[in-house]
C-alpha positions as a Markdown table, in Angstrom:
| # | Residue | x | y | z |
|---|---|---|---|---|
| 1 | Met | 0.0 | 0.0 | 0.0 |
| 2 | Val | 1.3 | 3.5 | -1.0 |
| 3 | Thr | 1.4 | 5.9 | 2.0 |
| 4 | Glu | 1.0 | 9.6 | 1.6 |
| 5 | Asn | 4.5 | 10.4 | 2.9 |
| 6 | Lys | 6.4 | 8.4 | 0.3 |
| 7 | Ile | 8.7 | 10.5 | -1.9 |
| 8 | Lys | 7.3 | 10.3 | -5.5 |
| 9 | Phe | 9.8 | 10.0 | -8.3 |
| 10 | Ala | 9.6 | 10.2 | -12.1 |
| 11 | Val | 12.5 | 8.9 | -14.2 |
| 12 | Ile | 13.3 | 10.5 | -17.6 |
| 13 | Gly | 15.2 | 8.1 | -19.9 |
| 14 | Cys | 14.7 | 4.3 | -19.6 |
| 15 | Gly | 18.1 | 3.0 | -20.9 |
| 16 | His | 20.4 | 1.0 | -18.7 |
| 17 | Ile | 21.0 | 3.7 | -16.1 |
| 18 | Gly | 17.4 | 5.0 | -16.1 |
| 19 | Lys | 16.2 | 1.5 | -15.4 |
| 20 | Arg | 18.7 | 1.3 | -12.6 |
| 21 | His | 17.3 | 4.5 | -11.1 |
| 22 | Ala | 13.8 | 3.1 | -11.4 |
| 23 | Glu | 14.8 | -0.2 | -9.8 |
| 24 | Met | 16.5 | 1.6 | -6.8 |
| 25 | Ile | 13.4 | 3.8 | -6.3 |
| 26 | Ile | 11.1 | 0.8 | -6.3 |
| 27 | Arg | 13.3 | -1.1 | -3.7 |
| 28 | His | 13.4 | 1.8 | -1.3 |
| 29 | Pro | 10.6 | 1.7 | 1.3 |
| 30 | Asp | 10.3 | 5.5 | 1.5 |
| 31 | Cys | 10.0 | 5.9 | -2.3 |
| 32 | Glu | 7.4 | 5.5 | -5.0 |
| 33 | Leu | 7.9 | 5.4 | -8.7 |
| 34 | Val | 5.0 | 7.3 | -10.3 |
| 35 | Ala | 6.0 | 7.8 | -13.9 |
| 36 | Leu | 8.6 | 7.1 | -16.7 |
| 37 | Val | 9.5 | 9.1 | -19.8 |
| 38 | Asp | 11.0 | 7.7 | -23.0 |
| 39 | Val | 10.4 | 8.0 | -26.7 |
| 40 | Lys | 10.3 | 4.2 | -27.1 |
| 41 | Glu | 7.5 | 1.9 | -26.1 |
| 42 | Lys | 7.6 | -0.2 | -22.9 |
| 43 | Ala | 8.1 | -3.4 | -24.9 |
| 44 | Gln | 11.1 | -2.0 | -26.7 |
| 45 | Leu | 12.6 | -0.8 | -23.4 |
| 46 | Gly | 11.9 | -4.1 | -21.5 |
| 47 | Ile | 10.0 | -2.3 | -18.8 |
| 48 | Glu | 6.6 | -3.9 | -19.2 |
| 49 | Asp | 6.6 | -4.9 | -15.5 |
| 50 | Tyr | 6.6 | -1.3 | -14.3 |
| 51 | Gln | 3.0 | -0.5 | -13.5 |
| 52 | Val | 3.3 | 3.3 | -14.0 |
| 53 | Pro | 2.4 | 5.5 | -16.9 |
| 54 | Leu | 5.1 | 6.0 | -19.7 |
| 55 | Phe | 5.2 | 9.4 | -21.3 |
| 56 | Lys | 6.8 | 10.3 | -24.6 |
| 57 | Asn | 8.5 | 13.5 | -23.4 |
| 58 | Ile | 8.9 | 15.7 | -20.4 |
| 59 | Asp | 6.2 | 18.2 | -21.4 |
| 60 | Glu | 3.6 | 15.3 | -21.4 |
| 61 | Leu | 4.8 | 14.3 | -18.0 |
| 62 | Leu | 4.7 | 17.8 | -16.4 |
| 63 | Asn | 1.2 | 18.5 | -18.0 |
| 64 | Ala | -0.3 | 15.2 | -16.8 |
| 65 | Gly | -1.1 | 16.5 | -13.3 |
| 66 | Ile | 0.7 | 13.7 | -11.6 |
| 67 | Asp | 2.0 | 14.3 | -8.0 |
| 68 | Ile | 5.8 | 14.3 | -8.4 |
| 69 | Asp | 8.4 | 15.3 | -5.8 |
| 70 | Val | 11.6 | 14.4 | -7.7 |
| 71 | Val | 12.5 | 14.1 | -11.4 |
| 72 | Asn | 15.5 | 11.8 | -12.1 |
| 73 | Ile | 17.1 | 12.7 | -15.4 |
| 74 | Ala | 18.9 | 9.8 | -17.1 |
| 75 | Ser | 18.3 | 10.8 | -20.7 |
| 76 | Pro | 21.1 | 11.6 | -23.3 |
| 77 | Asn | 23.6 | 14.1 | -22.1 |
| 78 | Gly | 22.5 | 16.9 | -24.5 |
| 79 | Phe | 19.0 | 16.9 | -22.9 |
| 80 | His | 20.1 | 17.2 | -19.3 |
| 81 | Ala | 20.1 | 21.0 | -18.9 |
| 82 | Glu | 16.8 | 21.6 | -20.8 |
| 83 | Gln | 15.0 | 18.9 | -18.9 |
| 84 | Ala | 16.4 | 20.1 | -15.6 |
| 85 | Leu | 15.2 | 23.6 | -16.3 |
| 86 | Lys | 11.7 | 22.5 | -17.2 |
| 87 | Ser | 11.5 | 20.3 | -14.1 |
| 88 | Leu | 12.7 | 23.1 | -11.8 |
| 89 | Glu | 10.2 | 25.5 | -13.4 |
| 90 | Ala | 7.5 | 22.9 | -12.4 |
| 91 | Lys | 8.9 | 23.1 | -8.8 |
| 92 | Lys | 10.4 | 19.6 | -8.7 |
| 93 | His | 13.6 | 18.5 | -7.1 |
| 94 | Ile | 16.2 | 17.2 | -9.6 |
| 95 | Val | 18.5 | 14.2 | -9.7 |
| 96 | Val | 20.6 | 14.6 | -12.8 |
| 97 | Glu | 23.0 | 12.0 | -14.2 |
| 98 | Lys | 26.5 | 13.0 | -15.2 |
| 99 | Pro | 27.2 | 15.4 | -16.8 |
| 100 | Met | 24.8 | 18.0 | -15.4 |
| 101 | Ala | 25.2 | 19.8 | -18.8 |
| 102 | Leu | 27.5 | 19.9 | -21.8 |
| 103 | Ser | 28.7 | 23.5 | -21.0 |
| 104 | Lys | 29.5 | 25.4 | -17.9 |
| 105 | Asn | 27.1 | 28.1 | -19.0 |
| 106 | Asp | 24.2 | 25.7 | -19.1 |
| 107 | Ala | 25.1 | 24.1 | -15.8 |
| 108 | Glu | 25.1 | 27.6 | -14.2 |
| 109 | Lys | 21.6 | 28.2 | -15.6 |
| 110 | Val | 20.4 | 25.0 | -13.9 |
| 111 | Ile | 22.0 | 26.0 | -10.6 |
| 112 | Phe | 20.5 | 29.5 | -10.8 |
| 113 | Lys | 17.1 | 28.1 | -11.5 |
| 114 | Ala | 17.3 | 25.6 | -8.6 |
| 115 | Leu | 18.2 | 28.4 | -6.2 |
| 116 | His | 15.3 | 30.5 | -7.3 |
| 117 | Ala | 12.9 | 27.6 | -7.3 |
| 118 | His | 14.1 | 26.6 | -3.8 |
| 119 | Lys | 14.6 | 23.0 | -4.9 |
| 120 | His | 17.4 | 20.5 | -4.4 |
| 121 | Leu | 19.7 | 19.6 | -7.3 |
| 122 | Phe | 21.5 | 16.3 | -6.9 |
| 123 | Ala | 24.5 | 15.6 | -9.3 |
| 124 | Val | 25.0 | 11.9 | -9.7 |
| 125 | Met | 28.6 | 10.9 | -9.1 |
| 126 | Gln | 28.1 | 7.5 | -7.6 |
| 127 | Asn | 31.7 | 6.3 | -7.9 |
| 128 | Arg | 32.4 | 8.4 | -4.8 |
| 129 | Tyr | 30.7 | 5.7 | -2.7 |
| 130 | Ser | 32.9 | 2.8 | -3.8 |
| 131 | Pro | 35.1 | 1.5 | -0.9 |
| 132 | Pro | 38.4 | 2.4 | -2.5 |
| 133 | Ser | 37.1 | 6.0 | -3.2 |
| 134 | Val | 35.9 | 6.4 | 0.4 |
| 135 | Trp | 39.3 | 5.1 | 1.7 |
| 136 | Ile | 41.5 | 7.3 | -0.5 |
| 137 | Lys | 39.4 | 10.3 | 0.4 |
| 138 | Glu | 40.0 | 9.7 | 4.1 |
| 139 | Leu | 43.7 | 9.1 | 3.4 |
| 140 | Ile | 44.1 | 12.4 | 1.5 |
| 141 | Glu | 42.2 | 14.4 | 4.1 |
| 142 | Ser | 44.3 | 12.8 | 6.9 |
| 143 | Glu | 47.4 | 14.3 | 5.2 |
| 144 | Lys | 49.3 | 11.0 | 5.9 |
| 145 | Leu | 50.7 | 11.2 | 2.4 |
| 146 | Gly | 52.2 | 14.6 | 3.0 |
| 147 | Gln | 52.7 | 16.9 | 0.0 |
| 148 | Ile | 51.2 | 15.6 | -3.2 |
| 149 | Tyr | 53.8 | 15.6 | -6.0 |
| 150 | Met | 52.2 | 13.8 | -9.0 |
| 151 | Val | 48.8 | 12.3 | -9.9 |
| 152 | Gln | 48.4 | 10.1 | -13.0 |
| 153 | Leu | 44.9 | 9.2 | -14.2 |
| 154 | Asn | 44.7 | 6.5 | -16.8 |
| 155 | Cys | 41.3 | 5.6 | -18.4 |
| 156 | Tyr | 41.6 | 2.9 | -21.1 |
| 157 | Trp | 38.3 | 1.4 | -22.2 |
| 158 | Asn | 36.8 | -0.3 | -25.2 |
| 159 | Arg | 33.9 | 1.4 | -27.0 |
| 160 | Asp | 33.3 | 0.0 | -30.5 |
| 161 | Asn | 30.4 | -0.6 | -32.9 |
| 162 | Arg | 28.6 | -2.7 | -30.2 |
| 163 | Tyr | 28.2 | 0.6 | -28.2 |
| 164 | Tyr | 28.2 | 3.2 | -31.0 |
| 165 | Lys | 25.2 | 2.0 | -32.9 |
| 166 | Pro | 23.7 | 4.1 | -35.7 |
| 167 | Glu | 20.4 | 4.5 | -33.9 |
| 168 | Ser | 22.0 | 5.5 | -30.6 |
| 169 | Trp | 22.7 | 8.9 | -29.2 |
| 170 | His | 26.2 | 7.7 | -28.3 |
| 171 | Gly | 28.8 | 9.3 | -30.5 |
| 172 | Lys | 26.7 | 12.3 | -31.6 |
| 173 | Lys | 28.4 | 15.5 | -30.5 |
| 174 | Asp | 25.2 | 17.4 | -29.6 |
| 175 | Leu | 23.8 | 14.6 | -27.5 |
| 176 | Asp | 26.9 | 12.8 | -26.2 |
| 177 | Gly | 29.4 | 15.7 | -25.9 |
| 178 | Gly | 32.6 | 13.7 | -26.1 |
| 179 | Thr | 34.5 | 10.9 | -24.5 |
| 180 | Leu | 35.4 | 12.9 | -21.3 |
| 181 | Phe | 31.7 | 13.7 | -20.7 |
| 182 | Thr | 30.2 | 10.3 | -21.3 |
| 183 | Gln | 32.9 | 7.8 | -20.4 |
| 184 | Phe | 35.3 | 9.4 | -18.0 |
| 185 | Ser | 33.6 | 12.3 | -16.1 |
| 186 | His | 33.3 | 10.1 | -13.0 |
| 187 | Phe | 37.0 | 9.8 | -12.7 |
| 188 | Ile | 37.6 | 13.5 | -13.3 |
| 189 | Asp | 35.1 | 14.0 | -10.5 |
| 190 | Ile | 37.1 | 11.7 | -8.2 |
| 191 | Met | 40.3 | 13.6 | -9.0 |
| 192 | Tyr | 38.6 | 17.0 | -8.3 |
| 193 | Trp | 37.1 | 15.6 | -5.1 |
| 194 | Leu | 40.5 | 14.5 | -3.9 |
| 195 | Phe | 42.8 | 17.2 | -5.1 |
| 196 | Gly | 40.8 | 20.3 | -6.1 |
| 197 | Asp | 40.8 | 22.4 | -9.2 |
| 198 | Ile | 43.4 | 22.4 | -12.0 |
| 199 | Glu | 45.2 | 25.0 | -14.1 |
| 200 | Asn | 47.9 | 25.4 | -16.8 |
| 201 | Ile | 46.1 | 22.7 | -18.9 |
| 202 | His | 47.7 | 21.3 | -22.1 |
| 203 | Ala | 45.8 | 18.7 | -24.2 |
| 204 | Lys | 46.3 | 16.6 | -27.3 |
| 205 | Phe | 43.6 | 14.5 | -28.8 |
| 206 | Asn | 43.3 | 11.9 | -31.6 |
| 207 | Asp | 40.7 | 9.8 | -33.3 |
| 208 | Phe | 42.3 | 6.4 | -34.0 |
| 209 | Asn | 39.5 | 4.1 | -34.8 |
| 210 | His | 36.2 | 5.9 | -34.3 |
| 211 | Ser | 36.1 | 8.2 | -37.3 |
| 212 | Asp | 33.1 | 6.2 | -38.7 |
| 213 | Leu | 31.5 | 5.8 | -35.3 |
| 214 | Thr | 31.6 | 9.2 | -33.5 |
| 215 | Asp | 31.8 | 12.9 | -34.0 |
| 216 | Phe | 34.7 | 13.4 | -31.7 |
| 217 | Glu | 38.1 | 12.1 | -30.3 |
| 218 | Asp | 38.6 | 8.6 | -28.9 |
| 219 | Ser | 42.0 | 9.3 | -27.2 |
| 220 | Gly | 43.9 | 12.0 | -25.5 |
| 221 | Phe | 46.9 | 13.2 | -23.4 |
| 222 | Val | 46.2 | 16.0 | -20.9 |
| 223 | Ser | 48.7 | 17.6 | -18.5 |
| 224 | Phe | 48.0 | 20.2 | -15.8 |
| 225 | Asp | 48.9 | 21.6 | -12.4 |
| 226 | Phe | 46.8 | 21.4 | -9.3 |
| 227 | Val | 45.8 | 24.8 | -7.9 |
| 228 | Asn | 46.6 | 23.3 | -4.4 |
| 229 | Gly | 50.1 | 22.1 | -5.5 |
| 230 | Gly | 51.5 | 19.2 | -7.5 |
| 231 | Met | 51.1 | 18.2 | -11.1 |
| 232 | Gly | 48.9 | 15.7 | -12.9 |
| 233 | Cys | 48.1 | 14.1 | -16.1 |
| 234 | Leu | 45.1 | 12.3 | -17.7 |
| 235 | Asn | 45.6 | 9.7 | -20.4 |
| 236 | Phe | 42.5 | 8.3 | -21.9 |
| 237 | Ser | 41.2 | 6.2 | -24.8 |
| 238 | Thr | 38.2 | 4.2 | -25.9 |
| 239 | Ser | 40.1 | 2.6 | -28.7 |
| 240 | Val | 41.2 | -0.4 | -26.6 |
| 241 | Trp | 40.5 | -3.6 | -28.5 |
| 242 | Ser | 37.6 | -5.9 | -27.5 |
| 243 | Gln | 37.2 | -5.1 | -23.8 |
| 244 | Asn | 38.0 | -2.5 | -21.1 |
| 245 | Leu | 41.5 | -2.4 | -19.8 |
| 246 | Glu | 41.5 | -0.1 | -16.7 |
| 247 | Ser | 40.7 | 3.1 | -15.0 |
| 248 | Ser | 43.5 | 3.9 | -12.5 |
| 249 | Met | 44.9 | 6.6 | -10.4 |
| 250 | Thr | 48.5 | 6.7 | -9.2 |
| 251 | Ile | 49.5 | 9.1 | -6.5 |
| 252 | Ile | 53.2 | 10.0 | -5.8 |
| 253 | Ala | 53.5 | 11.9 | -2.6 |
| 254 | Glu | 56.0 | 13.0 | 0.0 |
| 255 | Asn | 55.4 | 10.1 | 2.4 |
| 256 | Gly | 54.4 | 7.3 | 0.0 |
| 257 | Ser | 52.6 | 6.1 | -3.1 |
| 258 | Val | 49.2 | 4.7 | -3.8 |
| 259 | Lys | 47.5 | 3.2 | -6.9 |
| 260 | Ile | 43.8 | 2.4 | -7.3 |
| 261 | Gly | 42.8 | 0.5 | -10.4 |
| 262 | Gly | 40.6 | -2.1 | -12.0 |
| 263 | Gln | 38.0 | -1.2 | -14.7 |
| 264 | Tyr | 36.3 | 1.4 | -12.5 |
| 265 | Met | 38.9 | 2.3 | -9.9 |
| 266 | Asn | 37.4 | -0.4 | -7.8 |
| 267 | Glu | 40.6 | -2.1 | -6.5 |
| 268 | Val | 43.6 | -0.9 | -4.5 |
| 269 | Glu | 46.6 | -2.1 | -6.4 |
| 270 | Tyr | 49.4 | -0.5 | -4.5 |
| 271 | Cys | 49.8 | 1.2 | -1.1 |
| 272 | His | 53.1 | 1.9 | 0.5 |
| 273 | Ile | 53.0 | 4.8 | 3.0 |
| 274 | Lys | 55.3 | 5.8 | 5.8 |
| 275 | Asp | 54.1 | 4.5 | 9.2 |
| 276 | Tyr | 50.8 | 3.4 | 7.8 |
| 277 | Ser | 49.0 | 0.0 | 7.5 |
| 278 | Met | 46.2 | -0.2 | 5.0 |
| 279 | Pro | 42.8 | -1.3 | 6.5 |
| 280 | Gln | 40.7 | -4.1 | 5.1 |
| 281 | Leu | 38.2 | -2.6 | 2.6 |
| 282 | Ala | 34.7 | -3.9 | 1.9 |
| 283 | Pro | 34.5 | -5.9 | -1.4 |
| 284 | Thr | 33.4 | -4.1 | -4.6 |
| 285 | Asn | 31.6 | -5.3 | -7.7 |
| 286 | Pro | 34.1 | -5.8 | -10.5 |
| 287 | Gly | 32.1 | -4.2 | -13.2 |
| 288 | Asn | 31.5 | -5.1 | -16.8 |
| 289 | Asp | 31.0 | -3.4 | -20.1 |
| 290 | Tyr | 28.3 | -1.4 | -21.8 |
| 291 | Gly | 26.3 | -0.2 | -18.8 |
| 292 | Ala | 25.4 | -3.4 | -16.9 |
| 293 | Tyr | 24.6 | -2.9 | -13.2 |
| 294 | Lys | 28.0 | -3.6 | -11.8 |
| 295 | Gly | 31.1 | -1.4 | -11.5 |
| 296 | Ser | 30.1 | 2.2 | -12.4 |
| 297 | Ala | 26.4 | 1.6 | -11.8 |
| 298 | Ala | 26.8 | -0.5 | -8.7 |
| 299 | Asn | 26.3 | 2.4 | -6.3 |
| 300 | His | 23.1 | 4.0 | -7.5 |
| 301 | His | 21.2 | 2.9 | -4.4 |
| 302 | Tyr | 23.4 | 5.3 | -2.4 |
| 303 | Ile | 22.2 | 8.2 | -4.6 |
| 304 | Ile | 18.5 | 7.4 | -3.9 |
| 305 | Glu | 19.2 | 6.9 | -0.2 |
| 306 | Asn | 20.9 | 10.3 | -0.1 |
| 307 | Val | 17.9 | 12.0 | -1.9 |
| 308 | Val | 15.6 | 10.5 | 0.7 |
| 309 | Asp | 17.8 | 11.5 | 3.6 |
| 310 | Val | 18.1 | 15.1 | 2.3 |
| 311 | Leu | 14.4 | 15.5 | 1.7 |
| 312 | Gln | 13.6 | 14.1 | 5.2 |
| 313 | Gly | 16.1 | 16.5 | 6.7 |
| 314 | Lys | 18.6 | 13.8 | 7.9 |
| 315 | Ala | 21.7 | 14.6 | 5.8 |
| 316 | Pro | 23.3 | 17.0 | 3.4 |
| 317 | Ile | 23.6 | 16.4 | -0.4 |
| 318 | Thr | 26.6 | 14.1 | -1.1 |
| 319 | Thr | 27.5 | 15.5 | -4.5 |
| 320 | Asn | 26.2 | 19.1 | -4.6 |
| 321 | Ala | 25.3 | 21.1 | -7.7 |
| 322 | Leu | 28.5 | 23.2 | -7.6 |
| 323 | Glu | 30.6 | 20.0 | -7.7 |
| 324 | Gly | 28.6 | 18.8 | -10.7 |
| 325 | Leu | 29.2 | 22.2 | -12.3 |
| 326 | Lys | 33.0 | 22.0 | -11.6 |
| 327 | Val | 33.3 | 18.7 | -13.4 |
| 328 | Val | 31.6 | 20.2 | -16.5 |
| 329 | Asp | 33.9 | 23.3 | -16.2 |
| 330 | Ile | 37.1 | 21.1 | -16.0 |
| 331 | Ile | 36.1 | 19.0 | -19.0 |
| 332 | Glu | 35.2 | 22.1 | -21.0 |
| 333 | Arg | 38.6 | 23.7 | -20.2 |
| 334 | Ile | 40.4 | 20.5 | -21.2 |
| 335 | Tyr | 38.7 | 20.4 | -24.5 |
| 336 | Asn | 39.4 | 24.1 | -25.1 |
| 337 | Ala | 43.0 | 23.6 | -24.3 |
| 338 | Ser | 43.5 | 21.6 | -27.4 |
| 339 | Lys | 42.2 | 24.3 | -29.7 |
């Protein structure tokens, strides 16, 4: 039985991640899924079991008169800002998948609207909840590593014609945005979360084997300095053959070195720090390709739990709107550095 005090959610976009949002909403005892939005039919989407109305677009949803507290936006990247603005105009709280927008300017418009509408804006960066991420955040904040000298971020994945299908939004500049927005923004977020903003950016991109699949680069070298001290680099590619290789972060510091790796930075591969013994971490899901519910998507239940806690006055937002904006800003500056 649905009680009046349940938080009512609508989900826009019913692909892999949108269905993950819907699943986590349904599982939470304080939540109710009241509507879905997608241009495809339920049978095409594999969501026949969801006993809620499916609307073709956000305008149909907002004009239907349904009682909605929160709109979860899991549509193609290029729609995020527009749909967030419309939802905020309708006085709904927003949960927006990464990236919040495809430009800093659009992300700022969304934040401005949320402030004036007095509604919460949650930026989804669920990789922060993985045990290695939680551990390394605590390690950095404890200053046990001392001065940070160098940080290397390596993101080497496979994305080929199994992913970039002609009918998909993936690979299209106006809807996808680019490799850093769609594939690797989570790891740029982790880097920013740990070490702060970057400056003195130099970037070089190439398109090795995606010229017939995408409108943008598949690989890049990026170097920069951290505003808080130390230097870093980001090396990335989606041109890896057949399957994902790794997403890793190596930290060289005054009192030791650390490397977290695996496909989704879900493993601690090296830890050697002066006068420090590494604790036993909780196990993490290993992850697998093309949006299945492990790895990068394994922590979405934490997002829904945080939304509930915030709306019930029990906790602050885990990833606030300004942090979501900052990730968009950093990616935009990286792309501009190559021009």
